[in-house]
HTML snippet that shows the backbone in 3Dmol.js (N, CA, C, O; Angstrom):
<script src="https://3Dmol.org/build/3Dmol-min.js"></script>
<div id="view" style="width:600px;height:400px;position:relative"></div>
<script>
const pdb = `
ATOM      1  N   UNK A   1     -19.944-149.401  92.571  1.00  0.00           N
ATOM      2  CA  UNK A   1     -21.285-149.956  91.490  1.00  0.00           C
ATOM      3  C   UNK A   1     -22.228-148.466  90.854  1.00  0.00           C
ATOM      4  O   UNK A   1     -23.300-148.407  91.456  1.00  0.00           O
ATOM      5  N   UNK A   2     -22.157-147.943  90.387  1.00  0.00           N
ATOM      6  CA  UNK A   2     -23.239-147.207  89.617  1.00  0.00           C
ATOM      7  C   UNK A   2     -24.200-147.709  89.082  1.00  0.00           C
ATOM      8  O   UNK A   2     -25.087-146.875  88.902  1.00  0.00           O
ATOM      9  N   UNK A   3     -24.566-149.192  88.566  1.00  0.00           N
ATOM     10  CA  UNK A   3     -26.031-149.240  87.585  1.00  0.00           C
ATOM     11  C   UNK A   3     -25.972-150.485  88.883  1.00  0.00           C
ATOM     12  O   UNK A   3     -25.107-150.936  89.634  1.00  0.00           O
ATOM     13  N   UNK A   4     -27.235-150.682  88.662  1.00  0.00           N
ATOM     14  CA  UNK A   4     -27.837-152.156  88.812  1.00  0.00           C
ATOM     15  C   UNK A   4     -27.164-153.282  88.270  1.00  0.00           C
ATOM     16  O   UNK A   4     -26.364-153.072  87.358  1.00  0.00           O
ATOM     17  N   UNK A   5     -27.401-154.767  88.787  1.00  0.00           N
ATOM     18  CA  UNK A   5     -27.173-155.431  87.709  1.00  0.00           C
ATOM     19  C   UNK A   5     -27.404-155.662  86.970  1.00  0.00           C
ATOM     20  O   UNK A   5     -26.701-155.995  86.016  1.00  0.00           O
ATOM     21  N   UNK A   6     -28.972-155.567  87.093  1.00  0.00           N
ATOM     22  CA  UNK A   6     -29.491-155.917  85.543  1.00  0.00           C
ATOM     23  C   UNK A   6     -29.999-155.093  84.970  1.00  0.00           C
ATOM     24  O   UNK A   6     -31.176-155.225  84.634  1.00  0.00           O
ATOM     25  N   UNK A   7     -29.095-153.677  84.591  1.00  0.00           N
ATOM     26  CA  UNK A   7     -30.128-153.124  84.184  1.00  0.00           C
ATOM     27  C   UNK A   7     -29.096-153.467  82.324  1.00  0.00           C
ATOM     28  O   UNK A   7     -29.495-152.996  81.259  1.00  0.00           O
ATOM     29  N   UNK A   8     -28.053-154.193  82.443  1.00  0.00           N
ATOM     30  CA  UNK A   8     -27.794-154.542  81.369  1.00  0.00           C
ATOM     31  C   UNK A   8     -28.337-155.736  80.760  1.00  0.00           C
ATOM     32  O   UNK A   8     -28.319-155.793  79.530  1.00  0.00           O
ATOM     33  N   UNK A   9     -28.681-156.429  81.237  1.00  0.00           N
ATOM     34  CA  UNK A   9     -29.202-157.739  80.210  1.00  0.00           C
ATOM     35  C   UNK A   9     -30.876-157.140  79.871  1.00  0.00           C
ATOM     36  O   UNK A   9     -31.223-157.378  78.714  1.00  0.00           O
ATOM     37  N   UNK A  10     -31.697-156.565  80.550  1.00  0.00           N
ATOM     38  CA  UNK A  10     -32.680-155.981  80.974  1.00  0.00           C
ATOM     39  C   UNK A  10     -33.082-155.218  79.577  1.00  0.00           C
ATOM     40  O   UNK A  10     -34.132-155.186  78.935  1.00  0.00           O
ATOM     41  N   UNK A  11     -31.455-154.459  79.334  1.00  0.00           N
ATOM     42  CA  UNK A  11     -32.105-153.583  78.549  1.00  0.00           C
ATOM     43  C   UNK A  11     -31.373-153.980  77.058  1.00  0.00           C
ATOM     44  O   UNK A  11     -31.295-153.271  76.055  1.00  0.00           O
ATOM     45  N   UNK A  12     -30.943-155.149  77.239  1.00  0.00           N
ATOM     46  CA  UNK A  12     -30.126-156.319  75.707  1.00  0.00           C
ATOM     47  C   UNK A  12     -31.499-156.514  75.693  1.00  0.00           C
ATOM     48  O   UNK A  12     -32.079-155.882  74.809  1.00  0.00           O
ATOM     49  N   UNK A  13     -32.374-157.388  76.605  1.00  0.00           N
ATOM     50  CA  UNK A  13     -34.041-158.279  76.196  1.00  0.00           C
ATOM     51  C   UNK A  13     -34.365-156.904  75.251  1.00  0.00           C
ATOM     52  O   UNK A  13     -34.327-156.716  74.035  1.00  0.00           O
ATOM     53  N   UNK A  14     -34.623-156.244  76.132  1.00  0.00           N
ATOM     54  CA  UNK A  14     -35.664-155.198  75.535  1.00  0.00           C
ATOM     55  C   UNK A  14     -34.811-154.889  74.058  1.00  0.00           C
ATOM     56  O   UNK A  14     -35.104-155.654  73.139  1.00  0.00           O
ATOM     57  N   UNK A  15     -34.047-154.102  73.840  1.00  0.00           N
ATOM     58  CA  UNK A  15     -33.162-154.333  72.350  1.00  0.00           C
ATOM     59  C   UNK A  15     -33.688-155.493  71.238  1.00  0.00           C
ATOM     60  O   UNK A  15     -34.229-155.286  70.152  1.00  0.00           O
ATOM     61  N   UNK A  16     -33.390-156.623  71.794  1.00  0.00           N
ATOM     62  CA  UNK A  16     -33.860-157.929  71.682  1.00  0.00           C
ATOM     63  C   UNK A  16     -35.305-157.818  70.965  1.00  0.00           C
ATOM     64  O   UNK A  16     -35.564-157.857  69.762  1.00  0.00           O
ATOM     65  N   UNK A  17     -36.039-157.691  71.916  1.00  0.00           N
ATOM     66  CA  UNK A  17     -37.575-157.450  71.826  1.00  0.00           C
ATOM     67  C   UNK A  17     -38.209-157.102  70.440  1.00  0.00           C
ATOM     68  O   UNK A  17     -38.991-157.655  69.666  1.00  0.00           O
ATOM     69  N   UNK A  18     -37.369-155.691  70.497  1.00  0.00           N
ATOM     70  CA  UNK A  18     -37.750-154.832  69.497  1.00  0.00           C
ATOM     71  C   UNK A  18     -37.897-155.037  68.413  1.00  0.00           C
ATOM     72  O   UNK A  18     -38.901-155.035  67.700  1.00  0.00           O
ATOM     73  N   UNK A  19     -35.985-155.396  68.080  1.00  0.00           N
ATOM     74  CA  UNK A  19     -35.694-156.664  66.576  1.00  0.00           C
ATOM     75  C   UNK A  19     -36.906-156.859  66.509  1.00  0.00           C
ATOM     76  O   UNK A  19     -37.833-156.252  65.972  1.00  0.00           O
ATOM     77  N   UNK A  20     -36.796-158.083  67.311  1.00  0.00           N
ATOM     78  CA  UNK A  20     -38.243-158.895  67.085  1.00  0.00           C
ATOM     79  C   UNK A  20     -39.288-158.658  66.372  1.00  0.00           C
ATOM     80  O   UNK A  20     -39.680-159.169  65.323  1.00  0.00           O
ATOM     81  N   UNK A  21     -39.791-157.684  67.149  1.00  0.00           N
ATOM     82  CA  UNK A  21     -40.957-156.676  66.432  1.00  0.00           C
ATOM     83  C   UNK A  21     -40.687-155.799  65.080  1.00  0.00           C
ATOM     84  O   UNK A  21     -41.263-155.837  63.993  1.00  0.00           O
ATOM     85  N   UNK A  22     -40.091-155.358  65.335  1.00  0.00           N
ATOM     86  CA  UNK A  22     -39.711-155.156  63.503  1.00  0.00           C
ATOM     87  C   UNK A  22     -39.784-155.599  62.425  1.00  0.00           C
ATOM     88  O   UNK A  22     -40.231-155.219  61.343  1.00  0.00           O
ATOM     89  N   UNK A  23     -38.938-157.097  63.090  1.00  0.00           N
ATOM     90  CA  UNK A  23     -38.692-157.865  61.864  1.00  0.00           C
ATOM     91  C   UNK A  23     -40.564-158.793  61.759  1.00  0.00           C
ATOM     92  O   UNK A  23     -40.998-159.555  60.895  1.00  0.00           O
ATOM     93  N   UNK A  24     -41.106-158.357  62.812  1.00  0.00           N
ATOM     94  CA  UNK A  24     -42.463-159.361  62.395  1.00  0.00           C
ATOM     95  C   UNK A  24     -43.792-158.483  61.468  1.00  0.00           C
ATOM     96  O   UNK A  24     -44.692-158.885  60.732  1.00  0.00           O
ATOM     97  N   UNK A  25     -43.354-157.087  61.957  1.00  0.00           N
ATOM     98  CA  UNK A  25     -44.062-155.953  61.393  1.00  0.00           C
ATOM     99  C   UNK A  25     -43.858-156.334  59.863  1.00  0.00           C
ATOM    100  O   UNK A  25     -44.850-156.492  59.151  1.00  0.00           O
ATOM    101  N   UNK A  26     -42.214-156.521  59.216  1.00  0.00           N
ATOM    102  CA  UNK A  26     -42.023-156.647  57.888  1.00  0.00           C
ATOM    103  C   UNK A  26     -42.543-157.789  57.608  1.00  0.00           C
ATOM    104  O   UNK A  26     -43.311-157.643  56.657  1.00  0.00           O
ATOM    105  N   UNK A  27     -42.500-158.995  58.012  1.00  0.00           N
ATOM    106  CA  UNK A  27     -43.110-159.831  57.459  1.00  0.00           C
ATOM    107  C   UNK A  27     -44.717-160.214  57.269  1.00  0.00           C
ATOM    108  O   UNK A  27     -45.253-161.038  56.527  1.00  0.00           O
ATOM    109  N   UNK A  28     -45.325-159.186  58.341  1.00  0.00           N
ATOM    110  CA  UNK A  28     -47.132-159.520  57.831  1.00  0.00           C
ATOM    111  C   UNK A  28     -47.138-158.086  56.774  1.00  0.00           C
ATOM    112  O   UNK A  28     -48.271-157.774  56.407  1.00  0.00           O
ATOM    113  N   UNK A  29     -46.285-157.420  56.386  1.00  0.00           N
ATOM    114  CA  UNK A  29     -46.499-156.816  55.487  1.00  0.00           C
ATOM    115  C   UNK A  29     -46.268-157.390  53.736  1.00  0.00           C
ATOM    116  O   UNK A  29     -46.785-157.041  52.675  1.00  0.00           O
ATOM    117  N   UNK A  30     -44.897-158.751  54.222  1.00  0.00           N
ATOM    118  CA  UNK A  30     -44.872-159.284  53.201  1.00  0.00           C
ATOM    119  C   UNK A  30     -45.818-159.919  52.427  1.00  0.00           C
ATOM    120  O   UNK A  30     -45.970-160.097  51.218  1.00  0.00           O
ATOM    121  N   UNK A  31     -46.964-160.488  54.352  1.00  0.00           N
ATOM    122  CA  UNK A  31     -47.270-161.695  53.719  1.00  0.00           C
ATOM    123  C   UNK A  31     -49.018-161.371  53.347  1.00  0.00           C
ATOM    124  O   UNK A  31     -49.761-162.134  52.730  1.00  0.00           O
ATOM    125  N   UNK A  32     -49.537-159.428  54.177  1.00  0.00           N
ATOM    126  CA  UNK A  32     -50.573-158.862  53.558  1.00  0.00           C
ATOM    127  C   UNK A  32     -50.145-158.947  51.929  1.00  0.00           C
ATOM    128  O   UNK A  32     -50.568-159.898  51.273  1.00  0.00           O
ATOM    129  N   UNK A  33     -49.490-158.161  51.444  1.00  0.00           N
ATOM    130  CA  UNK A  33     -48.952-157.793  50.065  1.00  0.00           C
ATOM    131  C   UNK A  33     -49.097-159.330  49.360  1.00  0.00           C
ATOM    132  O   UNK A  33     -49.881-159.456  48.419  1.00  0.00           O
ATOM    133  N   UNK A  34     -48.436-160.315  49.771  1.00  0.00           N
ATOM    134  CA  UNK A  34     -48.716-161.848  48.804  1.00  0.00           C
ATOM    135  C   UNK A  34     -50.442-162.347  48.672  1.00  0.00           C
ATOM    136  O   UNK A  34     -51.075-162.894  47.769  1.00  0.00           O
ATOM    137  N   UNK A  35     -50.779-161.896  49.934  1.00  0.00           N
ATOM    138  CA  UNK A  35     -52.806-161.896  50.111  1.00  0.00           C
ATOM    139  C   UNK A  35     -53.434-161.537  49.526  1.00  0.00           C
ATOM    140  O   UNK A  35     -54.383-162.047  48.930  1.00  0.00           O
ATOM    141  N   UNK A  36     -52.823-160.005  49.581  1.00  0.00           N
ATOM    142  CA  UNK A  36     -53.672-158.984  48.025  1.00  0.00           C
ATOM    143  C   UNK A  36     -53.314-159.543  46.527  1.00  0.00           C
ATOM    144  O   UNK A  36     -54.153-159.559  45.626  1.00  0.00           O
ATOM    145  N   UNK A  37     -52.279-159.896  46.407  1.00  0.00           N
ATOM    146  CA  UNK A  37     -52.052-160.830  44.895  1.00  0.00           C
ATOM    147  C   UNK A  37     -52.464-161.913  44.629  1.00  0.00           C
ATOM    148  O   UNK A  37     -52.488-162.368  43.485  1.00  0.00           O
ATOM    149  N   UNK A  38     -52.906-162.576  45.775  1.00  0.00           N
ATOM    150  CA  UNK A  38     -53.551-163.853  45.577  1.00  0.00           C
ATOM    151  C   UNK A  38     -55.339-163.508  45.763  1.00  0.00           C
ATOM    152  O   UNK A  38     -56.238-164.259  45.384  1.00  0.00           O
ATOM    153  N   UNK A  39     -55.496-162.301  46.380  1.00  0.00           N
ATOM    154  CA  UNK A  39     -57.226-162.425  45.977  1.00  0.00           C
ATOM    155  C   UNK A  39     -57.570-161.929  44.569  1.00  0.00           C
ATOM    156  O   UNK A  39     -58.526-162.339  43.911  1.00  0.00           O
ATOM    157  N   UNK A  40     -56.719-161.035  44.193  1.00  0.00           N
ATOM    158  CA  UNK A  40     -56.310-160.754  42.725  1.00  0.00           C
ATOM    159  C   UNK A  40     -56.259-161.144  41.568  1.00  0.00           C
ATOM    160  O   UNK A  40     -56.502-160.418  40.605  1.00  0.00           O
ATOM    161  N   UNK A  41     -55.804-162.835  41.468  1.00  0.00           N
ATOM    162  CA  UNK A  41     -56.002-163.824  40.557  1.00  0.00           C
ATOM    163  C   UNK A  41     -57.350-164.625  40.947  1.00  0.00           C
ATOM    164  O   UNK A  41     -58.088-164.831  41.911  1.00  0.00           O
ATOM    165  N   UNK A  42     -57.194-164.951  39.554  1.00  0.00           N
ATOM    166  CA  UNK A  42     -58.849-165.245  38.766  1.00  0.00           C
ATOM    167  C   UNK A  42     -58.597-166.522  38.147  1.00  0.00           C
ATOM    168  O   UNK A  42     -57.860-166.607  37.165  1.00  0.00           O
ATOM    169  N   UNK A  43     -59.255-167.679  38.747  1.00  0.00           N
ATOM    170  CA  UNK A  43     -59.151-168.904  38.078  1.00  0.00           C
ATOM    171  C   UNK A  43     -60.281-169.329  37.937  1.00  0.00           C
ATOM    172  O   UNK A  43     -61.301-169.074  38.578  1.00  0.00           O
ATOM    173  N   UNK A  44     -60.035-170.295  36.698  1.00  0.00           N
ATOM    174  CA  UNK A  44     -61.289-170.606  35.456  1.00  0.00           C
ATOM    175  C   UNK A  44     -61.395-172.251  35.984  1.00  0.00           C
ATOM    176  O   UNK A  44     -62.461-172.640  36.462  1.00  0.00           O
ATOM    177  N   UNK A  45     -60.387-173.050  35.883  1.00  0.00           N
ATOM    178  CA  UNK A  45     -60.198-174.042  36.440  1.00  0.00           C
ATOM    179  C   UNK A  45     -60.620-174.388  38.212  1.00  0.00           C
ATOM    180  O   UNK A  45     -60.022-173.973  39.204  1.00  0.00           O
ATOM    181  N   UNK A  46     -61.995-175.389  38.143  1.00  0.00           N
ATOM    182  CA  UNK A  46     -62.265-175.470  39.080  1.00  0.00           C
ATOM    183  C   UNK A  46     -61.096-175.961  40.585  1.00  0.00           C
ATOM    184  O   UNK A  46     -61.108-175.620  41.767  1.00  0.00           O
ATOM    185  N   UNK A  47     -60.639-176.432  40.179  1.00  0.00           N
ATOM    186  CA  UNK A  47     -59.682-177.144  40.990  1.00  0.00           C
ATOM    187  C   UNK A  47     -58.466-176.340  41.870  1.00  0.00           C
ATOM    188  O   UNK A  47     -58.086-176.282  43.040  1.00  0.00           O
ATOM    189  N   UNK A  48     -58.088-175.733  40.497  1.00  0.00           N
ATOM    190  CA  UNK A  48     -56.672-174.386  40.679  1.00  0.00           C
ATOM    191  C   UNK A  48     -57.776-173.116  41.338  1.00  0.00           C
ATOM    192  O   UNK A  48     -57.345-171.984  41.557  1.00  0.00           O
ATOM    193  N   UNK A  49     -58.859-173.402  41.536  1.00  0.00           N
ATOM    194  CA  UNK A  49     -59.542-172.026  41.995  1.00  0.00           C
ATOM    195  C   UNK A  49     -59.642-172.471  43.739  1.00  0.00           C
ATOM    196  O   UNK A  49     -59.491-171.730  44.711  1.00  0.00           O
ATOM    197  N   UNK A  50     -59.941-173.898  43.701  1.00  0.00           N
ATOM    198  CA  UNK A  50     -60.065-174.431  45.003  1.00  0.00           C
ATOM    199  C   UNK A  50     -58.783-174.164  45.810  1.00  0.00           C
ATOM    200  O   UNK A  50     -58.640-173.412  46.773  1.00  0.00           O
ATOM    201  N   UNK A  51     -58.080-174.781  45.330  1.00  0.00           N
ATOM    202  CA  UNK A  51     -56.532-174.657  45.899  1.00  0.00           C
ATOM    203  C   UNK A  51     -56.266-172.929  46.199  1.00  0.00           C
ATOM    204  O   UNK A  51     -55.949-172.536  47.322  1.00  0.00           O
ATOM    205  N   UNK A  52     -56.412-172.166  45.248  1.00  0.00           N
ATOM    206  CA  UNK A  52     -56.645-170.711  45.715  1.00  0.00           C
ATOM    207  C   UNK A  52     -57.316-170.186  46.731  1.00  0.00           C
ATOM    208  O   UNK A  52     -56.821-169.651  47.723  1.00  0.00           O
ATOM    209  N   UNK A  53     -58.393-170.331  46.500  1.00  0.00           N
ATOM    210  CA  UNK A  53     -59.165-170.509  47.595  1.00  0.00           C
ATOM    211  C   UNK A  53     -58.393-170.734  49.031  1.00  0.00           C
ATOM    212  O   UNK A  53     -58.295-169.833  49.864  1.00  0.00           O
ATOM    213  N   UNK A  54     -57.719-172.399  49.255  1.00  0.00           N
ATOM    214  CA  UNK A  54     -57.376-172.386  50.534  1.00  0.00           C
ATOM    215  C   UNK A  54     -56.029-172.104  50.855  1.00  0.00           C
ATOM    216  O   UNK A  54     -55.639-172.298  52.006  1.00  0.00           O
ATOM    217  N   UNK A  55     -54.986-171.511  49.659  1.00  0.00           N
ATOM    218  CA  UNK A  55     -54.250-170.661  50.190  1.00  0.00           C
ATOM    219  C   UNK A  55     -54.156-169.858  50.429  1.00  0.00           C
ATOM    220  O   UNK A  55     -53.159-169.492  51.051  1.00  0.00           O
ATOM    221  N   UNK A  56     -55.215-168.984  50.064  1.00  0.00           N
ATOM    222  CA  UNK A  56     -55.520-167.656  50.657  1.00  0.00           C
ATOM    223  C   UNK A  56     -56.191-167.648  51.763  1.00  0.00           C
ATOM    224  O   UNK A  56     -56.067-166.597  52.392  1.00  0.00           O
ATOM    225  N   UNK A  57     -56.988-168.591  52.326  1.00  0.00           N
ATOM    226  CA  UNK A  57     -57.782-168.954  53.721  1.00  0.00           C
ATOM    227  C   UNK A  57     -56.590-169.486  54.759  1.00  0.00           C
ATOM    228  O   UNK A  57     -56.756-169.263  55.958  1.00  0.00           O
ATOM    229  N   UNK A  58     -55.558-170.089  54.380  1.00  0.00           N
ATOM    230  CA  UNK A  58     -54.420-170.472  55.081  1.00  0.00           C
ATOM    231  C   UNK A  58     -53.470-169.218  55.470  1.00  0.00           C
ATOM    232  O   UNK A  58     -52.972-169.181  56.595  1.00  0.00           O
ATOM    233  N   UNK A  59     -53.212-168.143  54.480  1.00  0.00           N
ATOM    234  CA  UNK A  59     -52.521-166.902  54.568  1.00  0.00           C
ATOM    235  C   UNK A  59     -53.398-166.018  55.521  1.00  0.00           C
ATOM    236  O   UNK A  59     -52.677-165.272  56.184  1.00  0.00           O
ATOM    237  N   UNK A  60     -54.940-165.850  55.832  1.00  0.00           N
ATOM    238  CA  UNK A  60     -55.375-165.238  56.020  1.00  0.00           C
ATOM    239  C   UNK A  60     -55.097-166.031  57.724  1.00  0.00           C
ATOM    240  O   UNK A  60     -54.642-165.263  58.571  1.00  0.00           O
ATOM    241  N   UNK A  61     -55.265-166.937  57.998  1.00  0.00           N
ATOM    242  CA  UNK A  61     -55.145-167.934  59.174  1.00  0.00           C
ATOM    243  C   UNK A  61     -53.704-167.126  60.010  1.00  0.00           C
ATOM    244  O   UNK A  61     -53.674-166.750  61.182  1.00  0.00           O
ATOM    245  N   UNK A  62     -52.644-167.029  59.022  1.00  0.00           N
ATOM    246  CA  UNK A  62     -51.690-167.030  59.737  1.00  0.00           C
ATOM    247  C   UNK A  62     -51.336-165.629  59.509  1.00  0.00           C
ATOM    248  O   UNK A  62     -50.470-165.185  60.263  1.00  0.00           O
ATOM    249  N   UNK A  63     -51.739-164.975  58.779  1.00  0.00           N
ATOM    250  CA  UNK A  63     -51.592-163.191  59.334  1.00  0.00           C
ATOM    251  C   UNK A  63     -52.507-162.574  60.831  1.00  0.00           C
ATOM    252  O   UNK A  63     -52.095-161.734  61.631  1.00  0.00           O
ATOM    253  N   UNK A  64     -53.449-163.095  60.848  1.00  0.00           N
ATOM    254  CA  UNK A  64     -54.274-163.257  62.205  1.00  0.00           C
ATOM    255  C   UNK A  64     -53.359-163.978  63.160  1.00  0.00           C
ATOM    256  O   UNK A  64     -52.877-163.428  64.151  1.00  0.00           O
ATOM    257  N   UNK A  65     -53.153-165.164  62.841  1.00  0.00           N
ATOM    258  CA  UNK A  65     -52.253-165.720  64.036  1.00  0.00           C
ATOM    259  C   UNK A  65     -51.169-164.590  64.241  1.00  0.00           C
ATOM    260  O   UNK A  65     -51.254-164.076  65.356  1.00  0.00           O
ATOM    261  N   UNK A  66     -49.934-163.957  63.246  1.00  0.00           N
ATOM    262  CA  UNK A  66     -49.004-163.155  63.299  1.00  0.00           C
ATOM    263  C   UNK A  66     -49.672-161.983  63.921  1.00  0.00           C
ATOM    264  O   UNK A  66     -48.974-161.563  64.844  1.00  0.00           O
ATOM    265  N   UNK A  67     -50.339-161.564  63.822  1.00  0.00           N
ATOM    266  CA  UNK A  67     -50.821-160.029  64.336  1.00  0.00           C
ATOM    267  C   UNK A  67     -50.649-160.151  65.945  1.00  0.00           C
ATOM    268  O   UNK A  67     -49.950-159.524  66.742  1.00  0.00           O
ATOM    269  N   UNK A  68     -51.716-161.377  66.117  1.00  0.00           N
ATOM    270  CA  UNK A  68     -51.616-161.742  67.698  1.00  0.00           C
ATOM    271  C   UNK A  68     -50.358-161.807  68.250  1.00  0.00           C
ATOM    272  O   UNK A  68     -50.007-161.287  69.309  1.00  0.00           O
ATOM    273  N   UNK A  69     -49.623-162.534  67.415  1.00  0.00           N
ATOM    274  CA  UNK A  69     -48.126-162.682  68.483  1.00  0.00           C
ATOM    275  C   UNK A  69     -47.672-161.215  68.309  1.00  0.00           C
ATOM    276  O   UNK A  69     -47.632-160.602  69.375  1.00  0.00           O
ATOM    277  N   UNK A  70     -47.410-160.690  67.490  1.00  0.00           N
ATOM    278  CA  UNK A  70     -47.266-159.156  67.400  1.00  0.00           C
ATOM    279  C   UNK A  70     -48.055-158.216  68.576  1.00  0.00           C
ATOM    280  O   UNK A  70     -47.453-157.500  69.376  1.00  0.00           O
ATOM    281  N   UNK A  71     -48.939-158.309  68.537  1.00  0.00           N
ATOM    282  CA  UNK A  71     -49.382-157.854  69.536  1.00  0.00           C
ATOM    283  C   UNK A  71     -49.269-157.773  71.026  1.00  0.00           C
ATOM    284  O   UNK A  71     -49.284-156.749  71.710  1.00  0.00           O
ATOM    285  N   UNK A  72     -49.142-159.137  71.460  1.00  0.00           N
ATOM    286  CA  UNK A  72     -48.665-159.648  72.649  1.00  0.00           C
ATOM    287  C   UNK A  72     -47.012-159.348  73.124  1.00  0.00           C
ATOM    288  O   UNK A  72     -46.704-159.063  74.281  1.00  0.00           O
ATOM    289  N   UNK A  73     -46.293-159.438  72.295  1.00  0.00           N
ATOM    290  CA  UNK A  73     -45.064-159.238  71.513  1.00  0.00           C
ATOM    291  C   UNK A  73     -45.017-157.232  72.108  1.00  0.00           C
ATOM    292  O   UNK A  73     -44.371-156.718  73.022  1.00  0.00           O
ATOM    293  N   UNK A  74     -45.821-156.713  71.281  1.00  0.00           N
ATOM    294  CA  UNK A  74     -45.557-154.900  71.751  1.00  0.00           C
ATOM    295  C   UNK A  74     -46.345-154.954  73.142  1.00  0.00           C
ATOM    296  O   UNK A  74     -46.125-153.936  73.798  1.00  0.00           O
ATOM    297  N   UNK A  75     -47.124-155.779  73.715  1.00  0.00           N
ATOM    298  CA  UNK A  75     -48.109-155.364  75.036  1.00  0.00           C
ATOM    299  C   UNK A  75     -46.945-155.746  76.353  1.00  0.00           C
ATOM    300  O   UNK A  75     -47.050-155.575  77.568  1.00  0.00           O
ATOM    301  N   UNK A  76     -45.641-156.424  75.381  1.00  0.00           N
ATOM    302  CA  UNK A  76     -44.482-157.288  76.472  1.00  0.00           C
ATOM    303  C   UNK A  76     -43.546-155.752  76.525  1.00  0.00           C
ATOM    304  O   UNK A  76     -43.046-155.401  77.594  1.00  0.00           O
ATOM    305  N   UNK A  77     -43.445-155.225  75.733  1.00  0.00           N
ATOM    306  CA  UNK A  77     -42.358-153.797  75.400  1.00  0.00           C
ATOM    307  C   UNK A  77     -42.978-152.865  75.596  1.00  0.00           C
ATOM    308  O   UNK A  77     -42.347-151.817  75.733  1.00  0.00           O
ATOM    309  N   UNK A  78     -44.281-152.829  75.685  1.00  0.00           N
ATOM    310  CA  UNK A  78     -44.676-151.351  76.465  1.00  0.00           C
ATOM    311  C   UNK A  78     -44.893-151.807  78.175  1.00  0.00           C
ATOM    312  O   UNK A  78     -44.941-150.947  79.054  1.00  0.00           O
ATOM    313  N   UNK A  79     -44.997-153.118  78.428  1.00  0.00           N
ATOM    314  CA  UNK A  79     -45.734-152.573  80.298  1.00  0.00           C
ATOM    315  C   UNK A  79     -43.405-153.284  80.477  1.00  0.00           C
ATOM    316  O   UNK A  79     -42.963-152.774  81.507  1.00  0.00           O
ATOM    317  N   UNK A  80     -42.763-153.783  80.061  1.00  0.00           N
ATOM    318  CA  UNK A  80     -41.383-154.456  80.503  1.00  0.00           C
ATOM    319  C   UNK A  80     -40.338-153.123  80.312  1.00  0.00           C
ATOM    320  O   UNK A  80     -39.808-152.589  81.286  1.00  0.00           O
ATOM    321  N   UNK A  81     -40.167-152.764  79.208  1.00  0.00           N
ATOM    322  CA  UNK A  81     -39.435-151.708  78.247  1.00  0.00           C
ATOM    323  C   UNK A  81     -39.506-150.817  78.435  1.00  0.00           C
ATOM    324  O   UNK A  81     -38.627-150.175  77.859  1.00  0.00           O
ATOM    325  N   UNK A  82     -40.451-149.971  79.285  1.00  0.00           N
ATOM    326  CA  UNK A  82     -41.081-148.064  78.507  1.00  0.00           C
ATOM    327  C   UNK A  82     -39.680-147.266  79.611  1.00  0.00           C
ATOM    328  O   UNK A  82     -39.718-146.035  79.622  1.00  0.00           O
ATOM    329  N   UNK A  83     -38.655-147.864  80.379  1.00  0.00           N
ATOM    330  CA  UNK A  83     -37.978-147.199  80.498  1.00  0.00           C
ATOM    331  C   UNK A  83     -36.518-147.286  80.376  1.00  0.00           C
ATOM    332  O   UNK A  83     -35.644-146.853  81.128  1.00  0.00           O
ATOM    333  N   UNK A  84     -36.411-148.116  78.970  1.00  0.00           N
ATOM    334  CA  UNK A  84     -34.693-149.030  78.467  1.00  0.00           C
ATOM    335  C   UNK A  84     -35.110-148.157  77.152  1.00  0.00           C
ATOM    336  O   UNK A  84     -34.399-148.175  76.148  1.00  0.00           O
TER     337      UNK A  84
END
`;
const viewer = $3Dmol.createViewer("view");
viewer.addModel(pdb, "pdb");
viewer.setStyle({}, {cartoon: {color: "spectrum"}});
viewer.zoomTo();
viewer.render();
</script>
């Protein structure tokens, strides 16, 4: 047998992780674009203004969380898939 039994599945897992990272990057770009649009909105109605602030804060938190998850995934890829 010329190859190790773990070469195929390991390579497949690395490819899946890389695909997930690319999808996560695209999602983050879209979230940042949405956040930018929300930050440029101006509401005069106090209730709508508060709803807008809440939505902005929620999206900022989601982006921060998604960035942390992406960083962790990229770290895993760097550590586990450097030869694949």
